Phi, psi and omega in degrees: 000142178285142181290159178289151181291146178287166181292134176299129187246131177227122178271138173154178179293326183276306179236140184239159178235141178288146180288343180252128180246029184283338182250099180287159179216159181279164178300331180293326181282342183256011185295321181239040181278339181274156179278344178090184183292345185298334182288341183284340179241129190294332183249019185264147178287165181274168180293334184284354183230058182290336182275357180278156178296139184262154175245166182293134179290146178234159181293126181291134179251335179207155180291160179291146181293335182287339186250006186293323184260006185269338183177192181281136184271158179265021188292335183262016180290134177275107184287348177291345178279352182242145179279153176297150179298142182295339182294338179291337179271353180270105182243115179294153180282345182275000176285156176299155182299321181300316182289319178296335177280324185282327185300310178296324179297316180297316180297316180296321180294319180293321178298315178297321180296316180294317179296322178295318178296320179297316179295322179296320177296318179296318179296319179296321179295314179296322179294320178297319179295315180296319178296319179296317178295318179296319178296320179295316179296319179297317179295320179294319178295320179296318179294320179296317179294321179295322179292325181286318186276313183236079177292133182276333188279323184217150178290160179296148180295138182244125179289169183292341181271001175259125184254143180259140176216134180290138179274129182275125178222112179069029177081006180224154179255147179250124181247157178093151181289155178282149180267355184262120178291327179296318178296323179295318179296319179297318180292328178293324177292331178294343180299326189271001177277142178233149179235102181293340181272358181290148180275358182268137175261002178254157180266141182231124175262108188264128174238183181288344183230350182203165173233142187242092178280131178268104185273321180223161179290136177300134181290145178293329180282342181282147181278088180252154182276165177295329179295319179296314179296323178297315181295317182294317183295330182268347186236026177291123183288147175287154178301128182216162178300144182294131181293160183280307186210008187271342182226170178278160173297159184296331182274355183284142178231033180293162185279349182227073179290146180274134181235158177266151181250017181291135181293134181275136179224162179255121180261120181293145179287154180289138182232164175237163183253134176287132183291334184271305185260355178062023175276148176274125183229159175286150180301329180288340180263002183248174180238114181264115176266194182295323187245323185222174179244148180225152167278166187295319181296314180294325179295315177296320179296323178294318178294319179296320179296319178295327178288329182282336183233121180292335180294335181259009180275143357276170177301129185207168174221122182057043179064015176254107182297147177283135176295148182295333177294320178297318180294315181293337182279323190252339180270165179290161183297315177299320180294325179292323176297319176296322179298316179297321180293319179293326178297319176295320183293314186283348175288334180276136177303149185298326182289339183260358179280152179238125178243152181295135181272000180289132178302146180062021177240280176065023180289143177285135181258115180301149182292129177225173178259100181294149179297130184281346180280355179259118183296328185276347180051057182278138179228168180235147177273170180301338179269002175094008179275135181264151178204159178275130182288335184277309182262357178056039180232187180301149180296154183279174192296316183224155180298334181282344182285127180281151183296130180301329180293321178295319180295316180295318179296321180294318179297318178295319179295318179297320179295316179293321179295323179295322180286328183266353180081029179268151178236131178281144179292141182286349181253306185257358178064016176278133181288136182239131179262134180268124181263307183198155175115199182280189183278354181282123181234134179239121182280162181290346175277355178100354180283144180239132182208170182272133182287332186281309183257344178082008179272172181298140185295137180100349179267357180225174182237034179286142180240197184293323180298319177296325178294315180297317179299319180295322179290322178296316178298322179294319180294319178298322178294323179292320179294318178298319179296319179293322178295318179297318180294321179294316179296320179295324179292319178297315178298324179292322178295316179297319179294323177294320179295316178297321180295322178295318178297316179297318180295324178294319178296318179296320180296317178298316179297318180294323178296317178295319178295324178294322178296316178296318180297322179295318178297316181293321179294325177297318177294317182295326178298319177296318179293321179297319180297316178296317179298320180298317180297316179295320179296319178296320179295317179294319179296319179297318179296316181291325178294318177297320177295321179296316179298319179296320178295321178296318180298314179297318182299312184282338172294319177294319178297322178296320178295317179296316179297321179296315180294317180296318179297320179296317179294317178299316182295318179295319178294321180297311183287330174294322176298318176297318180297315180295322179297317178292319178298319177298319178297317180294319180297315179297321179294319180297315180295316180295321179295316180296317179298311180297323180295316179297317179300315181293322178294322179294316177298318181294321180295317179295319179296319179294320177297319178298320179294318180296318178297318180295322179294317178297319179297313180294326178293316177296317178298320180298315180296319179297317180295320180295316180295317181297317178295323178298317179296316181296319179295318179296317180297315180295325179292320180294319179296322178292321179295318178296321180289323181287333179291329178274340181233105182272163171093232188294325181296332180294317178294323179293321178295321180296321179292322178295322178297318180295320178296320179296320179292320178296321179294320177295320179296322180295315178298324180292319179295318179297318179295321179295322178294317178297320178298314181296323178294318178297316178294322179295322178297316180295318179293323178295319177297319178296319179294322177296318177298320179294316179294322177297319177297319179296317180296320180293320177294321176296321178296320176298318179296318180294317178298320177296319179296317179295321178297315178296323179295316178295322176297321179293320177298315179299318179297318179295314180297316178293327175295319176297314177304312183298315182296318180295317179294319179297316179297317179294323178296317177298320180295317178295323177295320177295320178296320178299318178297316180296320179296318179293327176291323183283342183300308184070165179051032179278208181293126177088355181262139181232133177235129183260123176257096186288340180291338181263003180267123179277179186294318181297317178296322179293319176296324178293323178293331181290341183247023182277191186279003181278001178087025181275349186292345180279354179288141178246169180291343182267005180295140178252164179297000000 
């Protein structure tokens, strides 16, 4: 008989499997062996108590105590590998609008949070791998460099031009390499020290047992190592006076050169301090002025600052201007060109300089001689902007157009000349005043003209009488102008006096109005204060009522959300339960079918074996009987032959009978062996069929167990999704409630802004139905 299938095993927080599988059980016995989805949520009811009241699911923080020792827990399952349950997207239309709005937001927020955590884990994993690879590469590079610089196995190759000499210490020499790697590293670092005060012009590499003086440069044709070239390039001595007796000549190649044992040190070079940035610089990199020193950057910055501000021109230090040779030597060429241009500009007085009138330009225009044949005197700045030299404005439309400023000035001058009796010269246009004499006037430019008509002298016949008449007319015009000005001044004085009286009356009226207004405002302030207090009290009452309504509203929403979450949770776990039950039912049916098939095959094989055994038994009896008959027949024939032949033939017949029996026994043994082999083959085939059936049933049980385990994992992951979304929905609902409470001035809330209420509105409010009409003007705060 085939054994019964083992119990379906699922490891996890939701469903557990026993560590021992020695006691198999049927599918009927394992139908309710799991604890169900209830184990995934710490406060959720079990599957066995669906009719009990449910509580809101919460996010599981630790496994249940009942399942800790039963199997492997699902606590480390990555829920990002599983999709959220579809039930979270099913939102009924009869739910309140607030809840229907929050549910998709909560689900979307949790999905983003899970994806962000997944991405963070991947980034951390990649970063850890990259850091490990970088550390490995760094370590490999460090080891390679250590092998190249400080080989441990053999000393660095020494060319034939490097001589070894034992170092004398305490009257004895030390031979042989040192065994300390630390000492070797220290001695290698001593190679790079130099002593400028040493009397030796040769380089000495001092070790604990020898010194290596470099007498000549390694030849390029000689086969020298990279280490030798490295040492020579870094330790070439600076030119120094030839020592007296401490070293050998440079051309000497004796086997025992004399070396100095003076300790090598580094002497810092002398530096100076920049007055501006206080950095220490070499004298060759600085600029020494009369009083202080500067670095090149600070010197250029000082020159640039002086160019930007005329108050700081020229560039100087301690009121000592920098010579132009110093500036041209140390500043850049473009900056020096700007310096020369600024020097030309600042030499001209500020009142005589001309700058471009174009906005965002303001370039200085060097002095030039504008063409005198152009009435507008138009000039251009270095950037190409044109302007009028006379009015310092945009150029006029055409070169023939005279500057409007010149025209206005000429009209004013002509008017003044007409009132004062001046005449313009016909040549230079300079006004000339006639003091006494005839009409003949001679200008300092040499031009001669008539004072009365202004024409060239000699072309008219005006005399002294005409001159007197012209002067009288001029004087009368001047007197009329002065009378007009005096009358205008008197009218202005009268108007000012009338204006002062009107202003005084207005001031008196305003003062009286201010006094009345002050009294009225004092009364209104008392009324406003009372109104404000009442408004604040009313506002506080309404705000408290609004908050109470919000609390009641969201308490109902929380209850609805709790009930909806409970129904969703119950539907979710029932779906998981039904899915597992369907899997168990399908497994039971498949197991029973496979079991029946295997039992039928086994029954047929056993029947075949029994038939074969009966056949062989019958065949065996027939063969035994047939052999018995043949032996008896052969014995009778021998007996008949032996009765007729006595003596020696009888013994031969007896021996022949024995041989015949042995031959029959041998055939019988061979046939029995063949029979046993055939039966063994059939039994082996039957055993193979039985074992194959057992394996197939075991495979079905294992597949069923894996399916249940995956279902349990999915149930656990969906339970986590559900709990996180439910928790997030409650959190969003609380945030919505807090936001609505903080809003203020919501539905039913009234806020009074007394600063925007005018006096008429306040008086209207004082006589409304709230009973304010009993207030009097004498009420106090």
